N, CA, C and O atoms as CSV, one atom per row, in Angstrom:
chain,resi,resn,atom,element,x,y,z
A,1,MET,N,N,11.970,24.184,5.144
A,1,MET,CA,C,11.729,22.914,5.795
A,1,MET,C,C,12.895,21.982,5.456
A,1,MET,O,O,13.152,21.699,4.286
A,2,LYS,N,N,13.596,21.511,6.489
A,2,LYS,CA,C,14.811,20.725,6.296
A,2,LYS,C,C,14.523,19.326,5.754
A,2,LYS,O,O,14.897,19.013,4.624
A,3,ASN,N,N,13.872,18.493,6.537
A,3,ASN,CA,C,13.597,17.117,6.138
A,3,ASN,C,C,12.160,16.974,5.666
A,3,ASN,O,O,11.237,17.509,6.281
A,4,ARG,N,N,11.986,16.270,4.604
A,4,ARG,CA,C,10.651,15.924,4.133
A,4,ARG,C,C,10.489,14.427,4.321
A,4,ARG,O,O,9.974,13.991,5.351
A,5,VAL,N,N,10.911,13.636,3.359
A,5,VAL,CA,C,10.858,12.177,3.503
A,5,VAL,C,C,12.103,11.716,4.243
A,5,VAL,O,O,13.221,12.120,3.922
A,6,THR,N,N,11.889,10.851,5.251
A,6,THR,CA,C,13.004,10.346,6.048
A,6,THR,C,C,13.250,8.861,5.825
A,6,THR,O,O,14.239,8.313,6.312
A,7,GLY,N,N,12.348,8.204,5.085
A,7,GLY,CA,C,12.526,6.781,4.830
A,7,GLY,C,C,11.291,6.170,4.210
A,7,GLY,O,O,10.282,6.844,4.001
A,8,LEU,N,N,11.379,4.907,3.926
A,8,LEU,CA,C,10.260,4.169,3.354
A,8,LEU,C,C,9.424,3.609,4.499
A,8,LEU,O,O,9.923,2.860,5.338
A,9,GLY,N,N,8.158,3.979,4.523
A,9,GLY,CA,C,7.264,3.527,5.582
A,9,GLY,C,C,6.553,2.241,5.242
A,9,GLY,O,O,6.221,1.457,6.131
A,10,GLY,N,N,6.312,2.012,3.950
A,10,GLY,CA,C,5.630,0.789,3.579
A,10,GLY,C,C,5.397,0.672,2.093
A,10,GLY,O,O,5.446,1.651,1.348
A,11,ILE,N,N,5.145,-0.546,1.687
A,11,ILE,CA,C,4.783,-0.863,0.311
A,11,ILE,C,C,3.484,-1.652,0.378
A,11,ILE,O,O,3.405,-2.694,1.029
A,12,PHE,N,N,2.471,-1.139,-0.302
A,12,PHE,CA,C,1.147,-1.746,-0.302
A,12,PHE,C,C,0.771,-2.072,-1.738
A,12,PHE,O,O,1.005,-1.266,-2.638
A,13,PHE,N,N,0.192,-3.242,-1.961
A,13,PHE,CA,C,-0.176,-3.624,-3.319
A,13,PHE,C,C,-1.450,-4.457,-3.309
A,13,PHE,O,O,-1.798,-5.088,-2.311
A,14,LYS,N,N,-2.130,-4.440,-4.442
A,14,LYS,CA,C,-3.377,-5.182,-4.598
A,14,LYS,C,C,-3.096,-6.589,-5.107
A,14,LYS,O,O,-2.183,-6.808,-5.903
A,15,THR,N,N,-3.894,-7.535,-4.635
A,15,THR,CA,C,-3.793,-8.917,-5.078
A,15,THR,C,C,-5.167,-9.577,-4.954
A,15,THR,O,O,-5.991,-9.163,-4.139
A,16,LYS,N,N,-5.402,-10.595,-5.759
A,16,LYS,CA,C,-6.697,-11.287,-5.724
A,16,LYS,C,C,-6.931,-12.010,-4.408
A,16,LYS,O,O,-8.071,-12.117,-3.956
A,17,ASP,N,N,-5.857,-12.513,-3.781
A,17,ASP,CA,C,-5.999,-13.296,-2.555
A,17,ASP,C,C,-4.882,-12.923,-1.574
A,17,ASP,O,O,-3.839,-13.576,-1.551
A,18,PRO,N,N,-5.097,-11.866,-0.756
A,18,PRO,CA,C,-4.051,-11.425,0.174
A,18,PRO,C,C,-3.562,-12.524,1.114
A,18,PRO,O,O,-2.366,-12.597,1.397
A,19,ASP,N,N,-4.460,-13.381,1.606
A,19,ASP,CA,C,-4.031,-14.434,2.527
A,19,ASP,C,C,-3.110,-15.442,1.842
A,19,ASP,O,O,-2.125,-15.889,2.428
A,20,GLN,N,N,-3.431,-15.790,0.619
A,20,GLN,CA,C,-2.579,-16.718,-0.136
A,20,GLN,C,C,-1.196,-16.102,-0.371
A,20,GLN,O,O,-0.178,-16.780,-0.238
A,21,ILE,N,N,-1.168,-14.830,-0.718
A,21,ILE,CA,C,0.102,-14.143,-0.968
A,21,ILE,C,C,0.926,-14.064,0.312
A,21,ILE,O,O,2.133,-14.306,0.284
A,22,LYS,N,N,0.292,-13.728,1.432
A,22,LYS,CA,C,1.022,-13.677,2.704
A,22,LYS,C,C,1.602,-15.047,3.056
A,22,LYS,O,O,2.738,-15.144,3.521
A,23,THR,N,N,0.824,-16.099,2.832
A,23,THR,CA,C,1.302,-17.454,3.110
A,23,THR,C,C,2.465,-17.814,2.199
A,23,THR,O,O,3.448,-18.398,2.657
A,24,TRP,N,N,2.370,-17.475,0.914
A,24,TRP,CA,C,3.456,-17.763,-0.028
A,24,TRP,C,C,4.748,-17.081,0.423
A,24,TRP,O,O,5.802,-17.716,0.478
A,25,TYR,N,N,4.664,-15.791,0.746
A,25,TYR,CA,C,5.853,-15.055,1.179
A,25,TYR,C,C,6.398,-15.605,2.494
A,25,TYR,O,O,7.612,-15.623,2.699
A,26,LYS,N,N,5.519,-16.050,3.382
A,26,LYS,CA,C,5.956,-16.644,4.642
A,26,LYS,C,C,6.684,-17.965,4.386
A,26,LYS,O,O,7.767,-18.205,4.920
A,27,ASN,N,N,6.074,-18.810,3.565
A,27,ASN,CA,C,6.644,-20.140,3.312
A,27,ASN,C,C,7.908,-20.114,2.469
A,27,ASN,O,O,8.829,-20.892,2.717
A,28,HIS,N,N,7.969,-19.237,1.481
A,28,HIS,CA,C,9.081,-19.259,0.535
A,28,HIS,C,C,10.171,-18.225,0.811
A,28,HIS,O,O,11.331,-18.444,0.463
A,29,LEU,N,N,9.809,-17.100,1.433
A,29,LEU,CA,C,10.806,-16.065,1.696
A,29,LEU,C,C,11.014,-15.799,3.182
A,29,LEU,O,O,11.862,-14.992,3.563
A,30,GLY,N,N,10.230,-16.486,4.022
A,30,GLY,CA,C,10.437,-16.376,5.460
A,30,GLY,C,C,9.888,-15.119,6.106
A,30,GLY,O,O,10.280,-14.785,7.224
A,31,LEU,N,N,8.984,-14.405,5.426
A,31,LEU,CA,C,8.400,-13.218,6.038
A,31,LEU,C,C,7.525,-13.618,7.214
A,31,LEU,O,O,6.739,-14.560,7.116
A,32,ASN,N,N,7.658,-12.911,8.312
A,32,ASN,CA,C,6.864,-13.160,9.512
A,32,ASN,C,C,5.527,-12.421,9.355
A,32,ASN,O,O,5.345,-11.338,9.911
A,33,THR,N,N,4.610,-13.004,8.607
A,33,THR,CA,C,3.370,-12.320,8.257
A,33,THR,C,C,2.327,-12.425,9.365
A,33,THR,O,O,2.333,-13.345,10.182
A,34,ASP,N,N,1.424,-11.431,9.352
A,34,ASP,CA,C,0.271,-11.403,10.242
A,34,ASP,C,C,-0.926,-10.902,9.427
A,34,ASP,O,O,-0.874,-10.927,8.197
A,35,ASN,N,N,-1.988,-10.456,10.072
A,35,ASN,CA,C,-3.179,-9.990,9.351
A,35,ASN,C,C,-2.892,-8.832,8.404
A,35,ASN,O,O,-3.594,-8.665,7.407
A,36,TYR,N,N,-1.868,-8.027,8.700
A,36,TYR,CA,C,-1.582,-6.829,7.919
A,36,TYR,C,C,-0.466,-7.023,6.901
A,36,TYR,O,O,-0.274,-6.172,6.032
A,37,GLY,N,N,0.257,-8.104,6.990
A,37,GLY,CA,C,1.403,-8.330,6.110
A,37,GLY,C,C,2.621,-8.650,6.934
A,37,GLY,O,O,2.632,-9.632,7.677
A,38,CYS,N,N,3.661,-7.825,6.812
A,38,CYS,CA,C,4.899,-8.059,7.549
A,38,CYS,C,C,5.520,-6.720,7.933
A,38,CYS,O,O,5.602,-5.807,7.112
A,39,SER,N,N,5.951,-6.611,9.172
A,39,SER,CA,C,6.630,-5.412,9.656
A,39,SER,C,C,8.121,-5.682,9.716
A,39,SER,O,O,8.559,-6.669,10.306
A,40,PHE,N,N,8.892,-4.809,9.107
A,40,PHE,CA,C,10.349,-4.909,9.125
A,40,PHE,C,C,10.882,-3.859,10.098
A,40,PHE,O,O,10.678,-2.663,9.894
A,41,TRP,N,N,11.558,-4.300,11.146
A,41,TRP,CA,C,12.104,-3.392,12.152
A,41,TRP,C,C,13.564,-3.100,11.857
A,41,TRP,O,O,14.312,-3.980,11.431
A,42,TRP,N,N,13.959,-1.864,12.085
A,42,TRP,CA,C,15.311,-1.411,11.843
A,42,TRP,C,C,15.597,-0.216,12.750
A,42,TRP,O,O,14.696,0.282,13.426
A,43,LYS,N,N,16.823,0.236,12.766
A,43,LYS,CA,C,17.213,1.409,13.555
A,43,LYS,C,C,17.425,2.592,12.619
A,43,LYS,O,O,18.048,2.456,11.566
A,44,ASP,N,N,16.902,3.754,13.009
A,44,ASP,CA,C,17.152,4.943,12.206
A,44,ASP,C,C,18.560,5.464,12.488
A,44,ASP,O,O,19.288,4.877,13.288
A,45,LYS,N,N,18.942,6.545,11.847
A,45,LYS,CA,C,20.313,7.054,11.972
A,45,LYS,C,C,20.671,7.475,13.392
A,45,LYS,O,O,21.849,7.567,13.737
A,46,ASP,N,N,19.645,7.733,14.224
A,46,ASP,CA,C,19.883,8.107,15.611
A,46,ASP,C,C,19.779,6.914,16.561
A,46,ASP,O,O,19.870,7.075,17.778
A,47,GLY,N,N,19.587,5.715,16.002
A,47,GLY,CA,C,19.506,4.515,16.815
A,47,GLY,C,C,18.124,4.199,17.360
A,47,GLY,O,O,17.974,3.300,18.187
A,48,ASN,N,N,17.106,4.933,16.902
A,48,ASN,CA,C,15.738,4.685,17.350
A,48,ASN,C,C,15.120,3.527,16.578
A,48,ASN,O,O,15.424,3.321,15.402
A,49,ASP,N,N,14.250,2.771,17.249
A,49,ASP,CA,C,13.517,1.711,16.564
A,49,ASP,C,C,12.604,2.330,15.516
A,49,ASP,O,O,11.937,3.332,15.774
A,50,ALA,N,N,12.577,1.721,14.323
A,50,ALA,CA,C,11.727,2.199,13.231
A,50,ALA,C,C,11.179,0.977,12.495
A,50,ALA,O,O,11.737,-0.117,12.582
A,51,MET,N,N,10.078,1.180,11.767
A,51,MET,CA,C,9.392,0.066,11.123
A,51,MET,C,C,8.976,0.441,9.708
A,51,MET,O,O,8.578,1.575,9.440
A,52,THR,N,N,9.077,-0.536,8.807
A,52,THR,CA,C,8.563,-0.425,7.447
A,52,THR,C,C,7.588,-1.581,7.250
A,52,THR,O,O,7.880,-2.722,7.610
A,53,GLN,N,N,6.432,-1.275,6.678
A,53,GLN,CA,C,5.357,-2.253,6.534
A,53,GLN,C,C,5.233,-2.748,5.091
A,53,GLN,O,O,5.305,-1.957,4.150
A,54,TRP,N,N,5.049,-4.049,4.924
A,54,TRP,CA,C,4.759,-4.681,3.634
A,54,TRP,C,C,3.353,-5.256,3.755
A,54,TRP,O,O,3.100,-6.089,4.625
A,55,SER,N,N,2.424,-4.816,2.881
A,55,SER,CA,C,1.030,-5.241,3.039
A,55,SER,C,C,0.337,-5.498,1.709
A,55,SER,O,O,0.238,-4.599,0.874
A,56,PRO,N,N,-0.146,-6.728,1.509
A,56,PRO,CA,C,-1.012,-7.000,0.366
A,56,PRO,C,C,-2.453,-6.626,0.727
A,56,PRO,O,O,-2.920,-6.906,1.831
A,57,PHE,N,N,-3.139,-6.000,-0.209
A,57,PHE,CA,C,-4.543,-5.607,-0.046
A,57,PHE,C,C,-5.385,-6.349,-1.067
A,57,PHE,O,O,-4.887,-6.755,-2.117
A,58,SER,N,N,-6.643,-6.522,-0.762
A,58,SER,CA,C,-7.578,-7.129,-1.711
A,58,SER,C,C,-7.628,-6.295,-2.989
A,58,SER,O,O,-7.530,-5.070,-2.936
A,59,SER,N,N,-7.779,-6.949,-4.123
A,59,SER,CA,C,-7.791,-6.248,-5.411
A,59,SER,C,C,-8.938,-5.254,-5.526
A,59,SER,O,O,-8.889,-4.365,-6.377
A,60,ASP,N,N,-9.970,-5.378,-4.693
A,60,ASP,CA,C,-11.092,-4.437,-4.768
A,60,ASP,C,C,-11.039,-3.362,-3.680
A,60,ASP,O,O,-12.039,-2.688,-3.433
A,61,THR,N,N,-9.879,-3.193,-3.026
A,61,THR,CA,C,-9.759,-2.175,-1.987
A,61,THR,C,C,-10.018,-0.783,-2.548
A,61,THR,O,O,-9.687,-0.497,-3.699
A,62,LYS,N,N,-10.600,0.066,-1.743
A,62,LYS,CA,C,-10.826,1.468,-2.105
A,62,LYS,C,C,-9.743,2.354,-1.485
A,62,LYS,O,O,-9.712,3.562,-1.720
A,63,TYR,N,N,-8.861,1.748,-0.696
A,63,TYR,CA,C,-7.860,2.499,0.063
A,63,TYR,C,C,-6.907,3.294,-0.826
A,63,TYR,O,O,-6.412,4.341,-0.409
A,64,PHE,N,N,-6.643,2.822,-2.033
A,64,PHE,CA,C,-5.692,3.499,-2.910
A,64,PHE,C,C,-6.346,4.626,-3.720
A,64,PHE,O,O,-5.648,5.396,-4.378
A,65,GLU,N,N,-7.670,4.727,-3.677
A,65,GLU,CA,C,-8.376,5.748,-4.470
A,65,GLU,C,C,-7.986,7.144,-4.014
A,65,GLU,O,O,-7.745,7.347,-2.824
A,66,PRO,N,N,-7.917,8.114,-4.920
A,66,PRO,CA,C,-8.436,8.074,-6.278
A,66,PRO,C,C,-7.486,7.455,-7.306
A,66,PRO,O,O,-7.809,7.426,-8.494
A,67,SER,N,N,-6.329,6.965,-6.876
A,67,SER,CA,C,-5.415,6.306,-7.803
A,67,SER,C,C,-6.041,5.011,-8.325
A,67,SER,O,O,-6.741,4.306,-7.599
A,68,GLU,N,N,-5.780,4.723,-9.568
A,68,GLU,CA,C,-6.230,3.465,-10.160
A,68,GLU,C,C,-5.091,2.447,-10.219
A,68,GLU,O,O,-5.249,1.366,-10.786
A,69,LYS,N,N,-3.959,2.790,-9.641
A,69,LYS,CA,C,-2.776,1.932,-9.668
A,69,LYS,C,C,-2.929,0.775,-8.678
A,69,LYS,O,O,-3.664,0.892,-7.697
A,70,PRO,N,N,-2.243,-0.334,-8.928
A,70,PRO,CA,C,-2.350,-1.507,-8.053
A,70,PRO,C,C,-1.402,-1.468,-6.845
A,70,PRO,O,O,-1.220,-2.482,-6.171
A,71,PHE,N,N,-0.802,-0.310,-6.571
A,71,PHE,CA,C,0.141,-0.206,-5.463
A,71,PHE,C,C,0.052,1.183,-4.841
A,71,PHE,O,O,-0.486,2.113,-5.441
A,72,MET,N,N,0.581,1.306,-3.646
A,72,MET,CA,C,0.727,2.602,-2.991
A,72,MET,C,C,1.986,2.543,-2.140
A,72,MET,O,O,2.243,1.543,-1.470
A,73,ILE,N,N,2.759,3.602,-2.169
A,73,ILE,CA,C,3.976,3.685,-1.373
A,73,ILE,C,C,3.710,4.618,-0.197
A,73,ILE,O,O,3.085,5.669,-0.345
A,74,ASN,N,N,4.193,4.215,0.963
A,74,ASN,CA,C,4.099,5.011,2.179
A,74,ASN,C,C,5.498,5.518,2.487
A,74,ASN,O,O,6.451,4.743,2.570
A,75,PHE,N,N,5.608,6.834,2.655
A,75,PHE,CA,C,6.885,7.443,3.019
A,75,PHE,C,C,6.834,7.946,4.454
A,75,PHE,O,O,5.856,8.570,4.866
A,76,ARG,N,N,7.881,7.676,5.206
A,76,ARG,CA,C,8.025,8.232,6.553
A,76,ARG,C,C,8.438,9.689,6.405
A,76,ARG,O,O,9.307,10.009,5.595
A,77,VAL,N,N,7.822,10.572,7.181
A,77,VAL,CA,C,8.127,12.001,7.105
A,77,VAL,C,C,8.240,12.583,8.508
A,77,VAL,O,O,7.819,11.974,9.491
A,78,GLU,N,N,8.811,13.760,8.573
A,78,GLU,CA,C,8.834,14.543,9.809
A,78,GLU,C,C,7.878,15.713,9.634
A,78,GLU,O,O,7.733,16.231,8.527
A,79,ASN,N,N,7.235,16.131,10.696
A,79,ASN,CA,C,6.385,17.331,10.681
A,79,ASN,C,C,5.358,17.298,9.555
A,79,ASN,O,O,5.370,18.153,8.669
A,80,LEU,N,N,4.471,16.309,9.595
A,80,LEU,CA,C,3.498,16.109,8.521
A,80,LEU,C,C,2.643,17.345,8.261
A,80,LEU,O,O,2.432,17.710,7.105
A,81,VAL,N,N,2.153,17.988,9.301
A,81,VAL,CA,C,1.272,19.151,9.115
A,81,VAL,C,C,1.995,20.236,8.328
A,81,VAL,O,O,1.446,20.786,7.372
A,82,GLU,N,N,3.215,20.541,8.724
A,82,GLU,CA,C,4.011,21.556,8.026
A,82,GLU,C,C,4.304,21.129,6.588
A,82,GLU,O,O,4.217,21.939,5.665
A,83,LEU,N,N,4.648,19.859,6.403
A,83,LEU,CA,C,4.943,19.358,5.064
A,83,LEU,C,C,3.727,19.464,4.157
A,83,LEU,O,O,3.846,19.885,3.007
A,84,MET,N,N,2.557,19.085,4.665
A,84,MET,CA,C,1.337,19.158,3.838
A,84,MET,C,C,1.037,20.602,3.441
A,84,MET,O,O,0.604,20.857,2.317
A,85,GLU,N,N,1.260,21.538,4.346
A,85,GLU,CA,C,1.060,22.957,4.012
A,85,GLU,C,C,2.011,23.389,2.903
A,85,GLU,O,O,1.608,24.088,1.974
A,86,GLU,N,N,3.277,22.974,3.000
A,86,GLU,CA,C,4.264,23.306,1.972
A,86,GLU,C,C,3.896,22.688,0.628
A,86,GLU,O,O,3.971,23.351,-0.407
A,87,LEU,N,N,3.501,21.424,0.645
A,87,LEU,CA,C,3.134,20.744,-0.597
A,87,LEU,C,C,1.937,21.414,-1.263
A,87,LEU,O,O,1.894,21.549,-2.486
A,88,LYS,N,N,0.979,21.826,-0.464
A,88,LYS,CA,C,-0.204,22.520,-1.008
A,88,LYS,C,C,0.211,23.827,-1.682
A,88,LYS,O,O,-0.272,24.149,-2.767
A,89,LYS,N,N,1.105,24.577,-1.041
A,89,LYS,CA,C,1.607,25.827,-1.620
A,89,LYS,C,C,2.344,25.564,-2.931
A,89,LYS,O,O,2.337,26.403,-3.832
A,90,GLU,N,N,2.977,24.397,-3.035
A,90,GLU,CA,C,3.734,24.039,-4.236
A,90,GLU,C,C,2.841,23.488,-5.341
A,90,GLU,O,O,3.328,23.147,-6.419
A,91,GLY,N,N,1.541,23.399,-5.083
A,91,GLY,CA,C,0.609,22.940,-6.100
A,91,GLY,C,C,0.414,21.433,-6.158
A,91,GLY,O,O,-0.185,20.928,-7.107
A,92,VAL,N,N,0.910,20.703,-5.159
A,92,VAL,CA,C,0.732,19.253,-5.117
A,92,VAL,C,C,-0.724,18.943,-4.768
A,92,VAL,O,O,-1.314,19.603,-3.912
A,93,THR,N,N,-1.299,17.946,-5.428
A,93,THR,CA,C,-2.675,17.540,-5.157
A,93,THR,C,C,-2.741,16.817,-3.821
A,93,THR,O,O,-2.090,15.793,-3.617
A,94,ILE,N,N,-3.542,17.373,-2.912
A,94,ILE,CA,C,-3.761,16.795,-1.587
A,94,ILE,C,C,-5.042,15.971,-1.654
A,94,ILE,O,O,-6.032,16.410,-2.239
A,95,VAL,N,N,-5.030,14.784,-1.060
A,95,VAL,CA,C,-6.203,13.906,-1.042
A,95,VAL,C,C,-6.705,13.816,0.391
A,95,VAL,O,O,-6.016,13.269,1.253
A,96,GLY,N,N,-7.892,14.345,0.658
A,96,GLY,CA,C,-8.494,14.233,1.981
A,96,GLY,C,C,-7.797,15.076,3.035
A,96,GLY,O,O,-7.033,15.991,2.730
A,97,GLU,N,N,-8.086,14.738,4.284
A,97,GLU,CA,C,-7.559,15.445,5.444
A,97,GLU,C,C,-6.520,14.587,6.158
A,97,GLU,O,O,-6.453,13.376,5.950
A,98,ILE,N,N,-5.727,15.216,6.985
A,98,ILE,CA,C,-4.762,14.484,7.805
A,98,ILE,C,C,-5.530,13.643,8.824
A,98,ILE,O,O,-6.465,14.123,9.465
A,99,ALA,N,N,-5.125,12.395,8.960
A,99,ALA,CA,C,-5.720,11.490,9.949
A,99,ALA,C,C,-4.677,11.226,11.034
A,99,ALA,O,O,-3.490,11.081,10.744
A,100,GLU,N,N,-5.133,11.164,12.285
A,100,GLU,CA,C,-4.206,10.947,13.396
A,100,GLU,C,C,-4.653,9.750,14.227
A,100,GLU,O,O,-5.822,9.622,14.592
A,101,TYR,N,N,-3.684,8.873,14.517
A,101,TYR,CA,C,-3.910,7.676,15.319
A,101,TYR,C,C,-2.801,7.587,16.360
A,101,TYR,O,O,-1.870,8.392,16.339
A,102,ASP,N,N,-2.888,6.624,17.268
A,102,ASP,CA,C,-1.851,6.475,18.284
A,102,ASP,C,C,-0.503,6.090,17.683
A,102,ASP,O,O,0.529,6.288,18.324
A,103,TYR,N,N,-0.489,5.547,16.473
A,103,TYR,CA,C,0.753,5.137,15.809
A,103,TYR,C,C,1.231,6.140,14.766
A,103,TYR,O,O,2.162,5.853,14.014
A,104,GLY,N,N,0.598,7.325,14.714
A,104,GLY,CA,C,1.102,8.376,13.838
A,104,GLY,C,C,0.041,9.154,13.103
A,104,GLY,O,O,-1.156,8.892,13.219
A,105,LYS,N,N,0.518,10.125,12.338
A,105,LYS,CA,C,-0.334,10.969,11.503
A,105,LYS,C,C,-0.132,10.568,10.047
A,105,LYS,O,O,0.968,10.194,9.640
A,106,PHE,N,N,-1.218,10.650,9.263
A,106,PHE,CA,C,-1.189,10.271,7.859
A,106,PHE,C,C,-1.767,11.375,6.988
A,106,PHE,O,O,-2.792,11.974,7.313
A,107,GLY,N,N,-1.093,11.627,5.885
A,107,GLY,CA,C,-1.577,12.541,4.863
A,107,GLY,C,C,-1.416,11.872,3.513
A,107,GLY,O,O,-0.591,10.972,3.356
A,108,TYR,N,N,-2.206,12.311,2.530
A,108,TYR,CA,C,-2.198,11.663,1.225
A,108,TYR,C,C,-2.063,12.701,0.124
A,108,TYR,O,O,-2.686,13.762,0.165
A,109,ILE,N,N,-1.237,12.373,-0.858
A,109,ILE,CA,C,-1.024,13.241,-2.014
A,109,ILE,C,C,-1.022,12.384,-3.274
A,109,ILE,O,O,-0.956,11.157,-3.208
A,110,MET,N,N,-1.097,13.054,-4.425
A,110,MET,CA,C,-1.002,12.383,-5.719
A,110,MET,C,C,0.246,12.893,-6.429
A,110,MET,O,O,0.548,14.086,-6.393
A,111,ASP,N,N,0.972,11.970,-7.080
A,111,ASP,CA,C,2.105,12.403,-7.901
A,111,ASP,C,C,1.602,12.666,-9.323
A,111,ASP,O,O,0.444,12.374,-9.621
A,112,PRO,N,N,2.437,13.207,-10.198
A,112,PRO,CA,C,1.980,13.541,-11.556
A,112,PRO,C,C,1.505,12.351,-12.382
A,112,PRO,O,O,0.762,12.535,-13.347
A,113,ASP,N,N,1.922,11.118,-12.020
A,113,ASP,CA,C,1.493,9.924,-12.754
A,113,ASP,C,C,0.216,9.317,-12.199
A,113,ASP,O,O,-0.206,8.251,-12.648
A,114,GLY,N,N,-0.409,9.978,-11.225
A,114,GLY,CA,C,-1.651,9.461,-10.662
A,114,GLY,C,C,-1.464,8.427,-9.562
A,114,GLY,O,O,-2.398,7.695,-9.234
A,115,ASN,N,N,-0.270,8.359,-8.991
A,115,ASN,CA,C,-0.010,7.456,-7.869
A,115,ASN,C,C,-0.366,8.152,-6.567
A,115,ASN,O,O,0.112,9.254,-6.293
A,116,LYS,N,N,-1.197,7.517,-5.771
A,116,LYS,CA,C,-1.488,8.038,-4.441
A,116,LYS,C,C,-0.326,7.654,-3.536
A,116,LYS,O,O,0.095,6.498,-3.508
A,117,LEU,N,N,0.191,8.638,-2.793
A,117,LEU,CA,C,1.285,8.420,-1.863
A,117,LEU,C,C,0.785,8.701,-0.460
A,117,LEU,O,O,0.094,9.690,-0.216
A,118,GLU,N,N,1.141,7.822,0.452
A,118,GLU,CA,C,0.771,7.988,1.854
A,118,GLU,C,C,1.984,8.549,2.587
A,118,GLU,O,O,3.070,7.974,2.526
A,119,LEU,N,N,1.801,9.663,3.273
A,119,LEU,CA,C,2.864,10.281,4.054
A,119,LEU,C,C,2.559,10.021,5.525
A,119,LEU,O,O,1.465,10.325,6.000
A,120,TRP,N,N,3.520,9.462,6.239
A,120,TRP,CA,C,3.307,9.004,7.602
A,120,TRP,C,C,4.328,9.620,8.543
A,120,TRP,O,O,5.533,9.437,8.373
A,121,GLU,N,N,3.846,10.341,9.524
A,121,GLU,CA,C,4.691,10.810,10.628
A,121,GLU,C,C,4.508,9.770,11.736
A,121,GLU,O,O,3.549,9.854,12.503
A,122,PRO,N,N,5.414,8.791,11.829
A,122,PRO,CA,C,5.187,7.648,12.696
A,122,PRO,C,C,5.421,7.906,14.181
A,122,PRO,O,O,6.161,8.802,14.587
A,123,VAL,N,N,4.753,7.076,14.957
A,123,VAL,CA,C,5.044,6.905,16.378
A,123,VAL,C,C,5.375,5.421,16.514
A,123,VAL,O,O,4.526,4.612,16.889
A,124,ASP,N,N,6.627,5.080,16.203
A,124,ASP,CA,C,7.041,3.671,16.165
A,124,ASP,C,C,6.870,2.976,17.509
A,124,ASP,O,O,6.597,1.777,17.554
A,125,LYS,N,N,7.028,3.712,18.598
A,125,LYS,CA,C,6.935,3.067,19.917
A,125,LYS,C,C,5.541,2.517,20.179
A,125,LYS,O,O,5.374,1.682,21.068
A,126,ALA,N,N,4.537,2.962,19.432
A,126,ALA,CA,C,3.174,2.438,19.590
A,126,ALA,C,C,3.095,0.966,19.187
A,126,ALA,O,O,2.175,0.259,19.601
A,127,PHE,N,N,4.058,0.498,18.379
A,127,PHE,CA,C,4.074,-0.887,17.905
A,127,PHE,C,C,4.890,-1.822,18.783
A,127,PHE,O,O,4.815,-3.042,18.639
A,128,LEU,N,N,5.664,-1.253,19.688
A,128,LEU,CA,C,6.558,-2.067,20.523
A,128,LEU,C,C,5.821,-2.680,21.702
A,128,LEU,O,O,6.423,-3.393,22.504
C-alpha cells in the first residue's frame, strides 16, 4: 500500500465551554467559526480543494472513547477500507466499524499511548 496518511484532517479537543472557546478564537485569532469549529481550506499537491477541521467538543463528549485523552487527531487517508485491513493485520487496535457519509468514510484506531485516531477518506467536494 503506497499512501497511508495524506494529511491532517482535523484537530478535536475537549473544553468546558465549546461556544466560549469558539468565540475567543474568532475574536482574538480571527477564526471563521461555526457550530462545528473552523474549516481551513487549502489545495493538495494535485491542486484539489482540501479541508482541515478544528473543533472544540464538550468536556463530557463520548466521541473520543475509548480514549480518555482530551484530544483526538483526524488524519486524511487514501483507500480507508484497504488501510484498515492492513492495520488490523499489523496488530493495530481497531475501534468499531467503518462509517460512511456523503463527506467521506471514517475509521478509528488506537495508538500505543491510548490515543484514539480518526482516519478519514474525505470527499471534500461535499463541503463546497
